[in-house]
N, CA, C and O atoms as a Tinker XYZ file with bonds, in Angstrom:
   328  protein
     1  N    -30.282000   12.966000    4.585000    73     2
     2  CA   -29.434000   13.254000    5.635000    64     1     3
     3  C    -29.154000   14.751000    5.381000    63     2     4     5
     4  O    -29.288000   15.271000    4.273000    81     3
     5  N    -28.743000   15.426000    6.531000    73     3     6
     6  CA   -28.506000   16.722000    6.539000    64     5     7
     7  C    -27.048000   16.843000    6.676000    63     6     8     9
     8  O    -26.539000   16.275000    7.642000    81     7
     9  N    -26.205000   17.570000    5.764000    73     7    10
    10  CA   -24.830000   17.772000    5.789000    64     9    11
    11  C    -24.461000   19.293000    6.462000    63    10    12    13
    12  O    -25.020000   20.376000    6.291000    81    11
    13  N    -23.489000   18.986000    7.156000    73    11    14
    14  CA   -22.834000   20.283000    8.009000    64    13    15
    15  C    -21.623000   20.874000    6.974000    63    14    16    17
    16  O    -21.525000   22.006000    6.500000    81    15
    17  N    -20.833000   19.824000    6.815000    73    15    18
    18  CA   -19.770000   20.213000    6.064000    64    17    19
    19  C    -18.999000   19.024000    5.223000    63    18    20    21
    20  O    -19.262000   17.851000    5.489000    81    19
    21  N    -18.130000   19.326000    4.297000    73    19    22
    22  CA   -17.427000   18.329000    3.449000    64    21    23
    23  C    -15.978000   18.473000    3.690000    63    22    24    25
    24  O    -15.484000   19.601000    3.663000    81    23
    25  N    -15.235000   17.407000    3.931000    73    23    26
    26  CA   -13.674000   17.526000    3.816000    64    25    27
    27  C    -13.203000   16.969000    2.495000    63    26    28    29
    28  O    -13.554000   15.863000    2.084000    81    27
    29  N    -12.373000   17.802000    1.834000    73    27    30
    30  CA   -11.866000   17.027000    0.620000    64    29    31
    31  C    -10.595000   16.424000    1.152000    63    30    32    33
    32  O     -9.878000   17.101000    1.889000    81    31
    33  N    -10.249000   15.108000    0.803000    73    31    34
    34  CA    -9.001000   14.278000    1.055000    64    33    35
    35  C     -8.255000   14.397000   -0.180000    63    34    36    37
    36  O     -8.757000   14.177000   -1.282000    81    35
    37  N     -6.961000   14.773000    0.025000    73    35    38
    38  CA    -5.950000   15.061000   -0.979000    64    37    39
    39  C     -4.639000   14.231000   -0.441000    63    38    40    41
    40  O     -4.347000   14.106000    0.748000    81    39
    41  N     -3.941000   13.713000   -1.497000    73    39    42
    42  CA    -2.714000   12.969000   -1.353000    64    41    43
    43  C     -1.711000   13.364000   -2.409000    63    42    44    45
    44  O     -1.984000   13.157000   -3.592000    81    43
    45  N     -0.513000   13.944000   -2.044000    73    43    46
    46  CA     0.375000   14.479000   -3.199000    64    45    47
    47  C     -0.227000   15.429000   -3.892000    63    46    48    49
    48  O      0.222000   15.470000   -5.038000    81    47
    49  N     -1.195000   16.346000   -3.648000    73    47    50
    50  CA    -1.731000   17.368000   -4.483000    64    49    51
    51  C     -2.702000   16.907000   -5.397000    63    50    52    53
    52  O     -3.048000   17.598000   -6.355000    81    51
    53  N     -3.227000   15.636000   -5.136000    73    51    54
    54  CA    -4.360000   15.182000   -6.030000    64    53    55
    55  C     -5.490000   14.851000   -5.024000    63    54    56    57
    56  O     -5.277000   14.328000   -3.930000    81    55
    57  N     -6.637000   15.182000   -5.462000    73    55    58
    58  CA    -7.853000   14.921000   -4.808000    64    57    59
    59  C     -8.148000   13.418000   -4.922000    63    58    60    61
    60  O     -8.175000   12.891000   -6.034000    81    59
    61  N     -8.379000   12.689000   -3.757000    73    59    62
    62  CA    -8.520000   11.258000   -3.702000    64    61    63
    63  C     -9.906000   10.770000   -3.112000    63    62    64    65
    64  O    -10.300000    9.604000   -3.148000    81    63
    65  N    -10.599000   11.870000   -2.552000    73    63    66
    66  CA   -11.875000   11.510000   -1.898000    64    65    67
    67  C    -12.523000   12.618000   -1.331000    63    66    68    69
    68  O    -12.177000   13.767000   -1.606000    81    67
    69  N    -13.495000   12.340000   -0.512000    73    67    70
    70  CA   -14.394000   13.502000    0.436000    64    69    71
    71  C    -14.981000   12.759000    1.614000    63    70    72    73
    72  O    -15.348000   11.590000    1.504000    81    71
    73  N    -15.063000   13.409000    2.692000    73    71    74
    74  CA   -15.841000   12.965000    3.826000    64    73    75
    75  C    -16.822000   13.903000    3.968000    63    74    76    77
    76  O    -16.591000   15.076000    3.671000    81    75
    77  N    -18.120000   13.473000    4.471000    73    75    78
    78  CA   -19.364000   14.384000    4.570000    64    77    79
    79  C    -19.589000   14.208000    6.122000    63    78    80    81
    80  O    -19.363000   13.131000    6.674000    81    79
    81  N    -20.041000   15.310000    6.791000    73    79    82
    82  CA   -20.338000   15.173000    8.204000    64    81    83
    83  C    -21.789000   15.715000    8.251000    63    82    84    85
    84  O    -22.327000   16.383000    7.367000    81    83
    85  N    -22.303000   15.342000    9.358000    73    83    86
    86  CA   -23.842000   15.511000    9.488000    64    85    87
    87  C    -24.120000   16.839000   10.226000    63    86    88    89
    88  O    -23.355000   17.281000   11.083000    81    87
    89  N    -25.220000   17.425000    9.855000    73    87    90
    90  CA   -25.651000   18.619000   10.717000    64    89    91
    91  C    -25.747000   18.410000   12.074000    63    90    92    93
    92  O    -26.169000   17.287000   12.349000    81    91
    93  N    -25.496000   19.123000   13.019000    73    91    94
    94  CA   -25.626000   19.047000   14.420000    64    93    95
    95  C    -26.453000   20.080000   15.094000    63    94    96    97
    96  O    -26.369000   21.249000   14.718000    81    95
    97  N    -27.328000   19.699000   16.167000    73    95    98
    98  CA   -27.912000   20.678000   16.914000    64    97    99
    99  C    -29.216000   21.307000   16.389000    63    98   100   101
   100  O    -29.696000   22.268000   16.989000    81    99
   101  N    -29.834000   20.780000   15.244000    73    99   102
   102  CA   -31.130000   21.288000   14.715000    64   101   103
   103  C    -32.317000   20.121000   15.012000    63   102   104   105
   104  O    -32.101000   18.957000   15.350000    81   103
   105  N    -33.363000   20.629000   14.837000    73   103   106
   106  CA   -34.460000   19.573000   14.961000    64   105   107
   107  C    -34.486000   18.560000   13.887000    63   106   108   109
   108  O    -34.923000   17.430000   14.106000    81   107
   109  N    -33.993000   18.956000   12.631000    73   107   110
   110  CA   -33.639000   17.720000   11.675000    64   109   111
   111  C    -32.628000   16.723000   12.150000    63   110   112   113
   112  O    -32.705000   15.504000   11.995000    81   111
   113  N    -31.730000   17.343000   12.708000    73   111   114
   114  CA   -30.654000   16.262000   12.989000    64   113   115
   115  C    -31.129000   15.465000   14.230000    63   114   116   117
   116  O    -30.667000   14.330000   14.342000    81   115
   117  N    -31.906000   15.865000   15.083000    73   115   118
   118  CA   -32.332000   14.959000   16.436000    64   117   119
   119  C    -33.356000   14.057000   15.758000    63   118   120   121
   120  O    -33.438000   12.957000   16.306000    81   119
   121  N    -34.170000   14.235000   14.697000    73   119   122
   122  CA   -34.988000   13.312000   14.189000    64   121   123
   123  C    -34.353000   12.152000   13.499000    63   122   124   125
   124  O    -34.942000   11.072000   13.434000    81   123
   125  N    -33.121000   12.347000   12.959000    73   123   126
   126  CA   -32.413000   11.343000   12.325000    64   125   127
   127  C    -31.189000   10.784000   13.135000    63   126   128   129
   128  O    -30.470000   11.493000   13.839000    81   127
   129  N    -31.044000    9.525000   12.969000    73   127   130
   130  CA   -30.004000    8.810000   13.847000    64   129   131
   131  C    -28.523000    9.287000   12.994000    63   130   132   133
   132  O    -28.134000    8.597000   12.051000    81   131
   133  N    -27.899000   10.303000   13.352000    73   131   134
   134  CA   -26.741000   10.696000   12.694000    64   133   135
   135  C    -25.374000   10.633000   13.836000    63   134   136   137
   136  O    -25.565000   10.806000   15.040000    81   135
   137  N    -24.235000   10.409000   13.358000    73   135   138
   138  CA   -23.172000   10.346000   14.243000    64   137   139
   139  C    -22.824000   11.704000   14.729000    63   138   140   141
   140  O    -23.406000   12.690000   14.277000    81   139
   141  N    -21.892000   11.795000   15.640000    73   139   142
   142  CA   -21.576000   13.085000   16.223000    64   141   143
   143  C    -20.705000   13.840000   15.184000    63   142   144   145
   144  O    -20.335000   13.355000   14.114000    81   143
   145  N    -20.396000   15.205000   15.673000    73   143   146
   146  CA   -19.715000   16.036000   14.635000    64   145   147
   147  C    -18.438000   15.928000   14.202000    63   146   148   149
   148  O    -18.028000   16.700000   13.335000    81   147
   149  N    -17.588000   14.902000   14.775000    73   147   150
   150  CA   -16.205000   14.706000   14.460000    64   149   151
   151  C    -16.310000   13.219000   13.791000    63   150   152   153
   152  O    -15.250000   12.620000   13.606000    81   151
   153  N    -17.511000   12.611000   13.429000    73   151   154
   154  CA   -17.331000   11.342000   12.734000    64   153   155
   155  C    -18.101000   11.530000   11.491000    63   154   156   157
   156  O    -19.293000   11.829000   11.552000    81   155
   157  N    -17.429000   11.355000   10.252000    73   155   158
   158  CA   -18.274000   11.439000    9.002000    64   157   159
   159  C    -19.069000   10.501000    8.842000    63   158   160   161
   160  O    -18.821000    9.359000    9.228000    81   159
   161  N    -20.320000   10.898000    8.152000    73   159   162
   162  CA   -21.310000    9.941000    7.942000    64   161   163
   163  C    -21.114000    9.107000    6.699000    63   162   164   165
   164  O    -21.612000    8.001000    6.490000    81   163
   165  N    -20.233000    9.866000    5.821000    73   163   166
   166  CA   -20.018000    9.060000    4.432000    64   165   167
   167  C    -18.515000    9.394000    4.095000    63   166   168   169
   168  O    -18.105000   10.543000    4.255000    81   167
   169  N    -17.793000    8.510000    3.684000    73   167   170
   170  CA   -16.396000    8.767000    3.126000    64   169   171
   171  C    -16.331000    8.159000    1.811000    63   170   172   173
   172  O    -16.576000    6.955000    1.743000    81   171
   173  N    -16.018000    8.847000    0.672000    73   171   174
   174  CA   -15.876000    8.331000   -0.607000    64   173   175
   175  C    -14.262000    8.597000   -0.854000    63   174   176   177
   176  O    -13.767000    9.685000   -0.559000    81   175
   177  N    -13.541000    7.602000   -1.374000    73   175   178
   178  CA   -12.213000    7.581000   -1.790000    64   177   179
   179  C    -12.054000    6.906000   -3.151000    63   178   180   181
   180  O    -12.876000    6.062000   -3.508000    81   179
   181  N    -11.046000    7.246000   -3.900000    73   179   182
   182  CA   -10.799000    6.624000   -5.119000    64   181   183
   183  C     -9.250000    6.188000   -5.122000    63   182   184   185
   184  O     -8.395000    6.809000   -4.489000    81   183
   185  N     -8.989000    5.072000   -5.893000    73   183   186
   186  CA    -7.661000    4.417000   -6.020000    64   185   187
   187  C     -7.455000    4.019000   -7.384000    63   186   188   189
   188  O     -8.378000    3.799000   -8.168000    81   187
   189  N     -6.198000    3.925000   -7.665000    73   187   190
   190  CA    -5.678000    3.258000   -8.973000    64   189   191
   191  C     -4.856000    2.295000   -8.476000    63   190   192   193
   192  O     -4.086000    2.396000   -7.521000    81   191
   193  N     -5.113000    1.114000   -9.356000    73   191   194
   194  CA    -4.313000   -0.260000   -8.886000    64   193   195
   195  C     -3.678000   -0.520000  -10.329000    63   194   196   197
   196  O     -4.058000   -0.094000  -11.420000    81   195
   197  N     -2.509000   -1.414000   -9.985000    73   195   198
   198  CA    -1.527000   -1.748000  -11.028000    64   197   199
   199  C     -2.314000   -2.579000  -12.089000    63   198   200   201
   200  O     -2.061000   -2.430000  -13.285000    81   199
   201  N     -3.179000   -3.371000  -11.696000    73   199   202
   202  CA    -3.736000   -4.433000  -12.633000    64   201   203
   203  C     -5.178000   -4.880000  -11.966000    63   202   204   205
   204  O     -5.426000   -4.586000  -10.797000    81   203
   205  N     -5.996000   -5.518000  -12.686000    73   203   206
   206  CA    -7.214000   -6.095000  -12.304000    64   205   207
   207  C     -7.268000   -6.774000  -11.017000    63   206   208   209
   208  O     -8.178000   -6.623000  -10.201000    81   207
   209  N     -6.141000   -7.612000  -10.855000    73   207   210
   210  CA    -5.997000   -8.485000   -9.754000    64   209   211
   211  C     -5.842000   -7.784000   -8.363000    63   210   212   213
   212  O     -6.367000   -8.129000   -7.304000    81   211
   213  N     -5.034000   -6.757000   -8.588000    73   211   214
   214  CA    -4.818000   -5.876000   -7.461000    64   213   215
   215  C     -5.995000   -5.112000   -6.919000    63   214   216   217
   216  O     -6.201000   -4.864000   -5.731000    81   215
   217  N     -6.827000   -4.735000   -8.066000    73   215   218
   218  CA    -8.082000   -3.961000   -7.677000    64   217   219
   219  C     -8.998000   -4.931000   -7.060000    63   218   220   221
   220  O     -9.682000   -4.604000   -6.090000    81   219
   221  N     -9.051000   -6.194000   -7.612000    73   219   222
   222  CA   -10.098000   -7.185000   -6.983000    64   221   223
   223  C     -9.685000   -7.417000   -5.614000    63   222   224   225
   224  O    -10.508000   -7.425000   -4.699000    81   223
   225  N     -8.397000   -7.614000   -5.426000    73   223   226
   226  CA    -7.987000   -7.962000   -3.995000    64   225   227
   227  C     -8.445000   -6.794000   -3.038000    63   226   228   229
   228  O     -8.945000   -7.035000   -1.939000    81   227
   229  N     -8.252000   -5.530000   -3.508000    73   227   230
   230  CA    -8.591000   -4.345000   -2.634000    64   229   231
   231  C    -10.122000   -4.412000   -2.233000    63   230   232   233
   232  O    -10.563000   -4.304000   -1.089000    81   231
   233  N    -10.748000   -4.584000   -3.239000    73   231   234
   234  CA   -12.341000   -4.706000   -3.048000    64   233   235
   235  C    -12.727000   -5.798000   -2.074000    63   234   236   237
   236  O    -13.542000   -5.580000   -1.178000    81   235
   237  N    -12.100000   -7.060000   -2.261000    73   235   238
   238  CA   -12.237000   -8.217000   -1.135000    64   237   239
   239  C    -11.954000   -7.720000    0.139000    63   238   240   241
   240  O    -12.772000   -7.944000    1.031000    81   239
   241  N    -10.728000   -6.954000    0.435000    73   239   242
   242  CA   -10.347000   -6.469000    1.629000    64   241   243
   243  C    -11.340000   -5.631000    2.216000    63   242   244   245
   244  O    -11.652000   -5.726000    3.403000    81   243
   245  N    -11.972000   -4.610000    1.225000    73   243   246
   246  CA   -12.816000   -3.729000    1.870000    64   245   247
   247  C    -14.213000   -4.434000    2.240000    63   246   248   249
   248  O    -14.836000   -4.111000    3.252000    81   247
   249  N    -14.623000   -5.342000    1.415000    73   247   250
   250  CA   -15.837000   -6.098000    1.735000    64   249   251
   251  C    -15.816000   -6.961000    2.995000    63   250   252   253
   252  O    -16.824000   -7.173000    3.669000    81   251
   253  N    -14.639000   -7.433000    3.262000    73   251   254
   254  CA   -14.344000   -8.137000    4.432000    64   253   255
   255  C    -14.480000   -7.463000    5.820000    63   254   256   257
   256  O    -14.857000   -7.986000    6.869000    81   255
   257  N    -14.011000   -5.929000    5.549000    73   255   258
   258  CA   -13.877000   -5.117000    6.621000    64   257   259
   259  C    -15.238000   -4.573000    6.926000    63   258   260   261
   260  O    -15.459000   -4.176000    8.070000    81   259
   261  N    -16.275000   -4.510000    5.909000    73   259   262
   262  CA   -17.712000   -3.919000    6.005000    64   261   263
   263  C    -18.690000   -4.747000    6.620000    63   262   264   265
   264  O    -18.511000   -5.902000    7.008000    81   263
   265  N    -19.675000   -4.117000    6.680000    73   263   266
   266  CA   -20.943000   -4.893000    7.289000    64   265   267
   267  C    -21.832000   -5.420000    6.223000    63   266   268   269
   268  O    -22.276000   -6.562000    6.346000    81   267
   269  N    -22.139000   -4.687000    5.171000    73   267   270
   270  CA   -23.011000   -5.211000    4.127000    64   269   271
   271  C    -22.484000   -4.455000    2.750000    63   270   272   273
   272  O    -23.132000   -3.486000    2.353000    81   271
   273  N    -21.461000   -4.836000    2.112000    73   271   274
   274  CA   -20.920000   -4.236000    1.021000    64   273   275
   275  C    -21.762000   -4.411000   -0.063000    63   274   276   277
   276  O    -22.563000   -5.342000    0.020000    81   275
   277  N    -21.763000   -3.655000   -1.167000    73   275   278
   278  CA   -22.384000   -3.947000   -2.485000    64   277   279
   279  C    -21.541000   -3.295000   -3.653000    63   278   280   281
   280  O    -21.015000   -2.197000   -3.473000    81   279
   281  N    -21.432000   -3.876000   -4.677000    73   279   282
   282  CA   -20.708000   -3.381000   -5.754000    64   281   283
   283  C    -21.616000   -2.744000   -6.721000    63   282   284   285
   284  O    -22.687000   -3.288000   -6.990000    81   283
   285  N    -21.259000   -1.603000   -7.277000    73   283   286
   286  CA   -21.931000   -0.928000   -8.342000    64   285   287
   287  C    -21.018000   -0.418000   -9.470000    63   286   288   289
   288  O    -19.983000    0.201000   -9.226000    81   287
   289  N    -21.442000   -0.701000  -10.714000    73   287   290
   290  CA   -20.793000   -0.262000  -11.915000    64   289   291
   291  C    -21.114000    1.129000  -11.943000    63   290   292   293
   292  O    -22.268000    1.545000  -11.844000    81   291
   293  N    -19.915000    1.989000  -12.102000    73   291   294
   294  CA   -19.959000    3.438000  -12.082000    64   293   295
   295  C    -20.049000    3.761000  -13.660000    63   294   296   297
   296  O    -20.804000    4.607000  -14.140000    81   295
   297  N    -19.183000    2.976000  -14.363000    73   295   298
   298  CA   -19.257000    3.247000  -15.860000    64   297   299
   299  C    -18.418000    1.969000  -16.447000    63   298   300   301
   300  O    -17.792000    1.307000  -15.618000    81   299
   301  N    -18.371000    1.621000  -17.674000    73   299   302
   302  CA   -17.757000    0.466000  -18.184000    64   301   303
   303  C    -16.319000    0.384000  -17.611000    63   302   304   305
   304  O    -15.584000    1.323000  -17.914000    81   303
   305  N    -15.845000   -0.526000  -16.886000    73   303   306
   306  CA   -14.545000   -0.757000  -16.488000    64   305   307
   307  C    -14.326000   -0.177000  -14.965000    63   306   308   309
   308  O    -13.295000   -0.465000  -14.357000    81   307
   309  N    -15.268000    0.595000  -14.418000    73   307   310
   310  CA   -15.026000    1.188000  -13.163000    64   309   311
   311  C    -16.172000    0.632000  -12.250000    63   310   312   313
   312  O    -17.358000    0.780000  -12.547000    81   311
   313  N    -15.762000    0.005000  -11.161000    73   311   314
   314  CA   -16.622000   -0.653000  -10.245000    64   313   315
   315  C    -16.513000    0.099000   -8.809000    63   314   316   317
   316  O    -15.400000    0.333000   -8.337000    81   315
   317  N    -17.630000    0.445000   -8.173000    73   315   318
   318  CA   -17.426000    1.125000   -6.925000    64   317   319
   319  C    -17.971000    0.110000   -5.985000    63   318   320   321
   320  O    -18.741000   -0.757000   -6.398000    81   319
   321  N    -17.542000    0.191000   -4.519000    73   319   322
   322  CA   -18.019000   -0.586000   -3.651000    64   321   323
   323  C    -18.719000    0.325000   -2.403000    63   322   324   325
   324  O    -18.112000    1.293000   -1.945000    81   323
   325  N    -19.774000    0.009000   -2.003000    73   323   326
   326  CA   -20.557000    0.758000   -1.012000    64   325   327
   327  C    -20.744000   -0.132000    0.222000    63   326   328
   328  O    -21.375000    0.284000    1.193000    81   327
């Protein structure tokens, strides 16, 4: 994937994630099926929850909203959803 820019997401002075936008108008961009310049191709966010149940419920809501979610262990005790 070809990236044109990255947008850092902040909340209350804390970085909570990033959005990545595709390169536009180049031969490489036309050979790949990438979204338009105002739509991110990838967004990564992080969250902290009060307890394991709240974290689990948030992952379930994300999975229900997605099309093909997968969970990945980032490190012991930290699980991501893609």
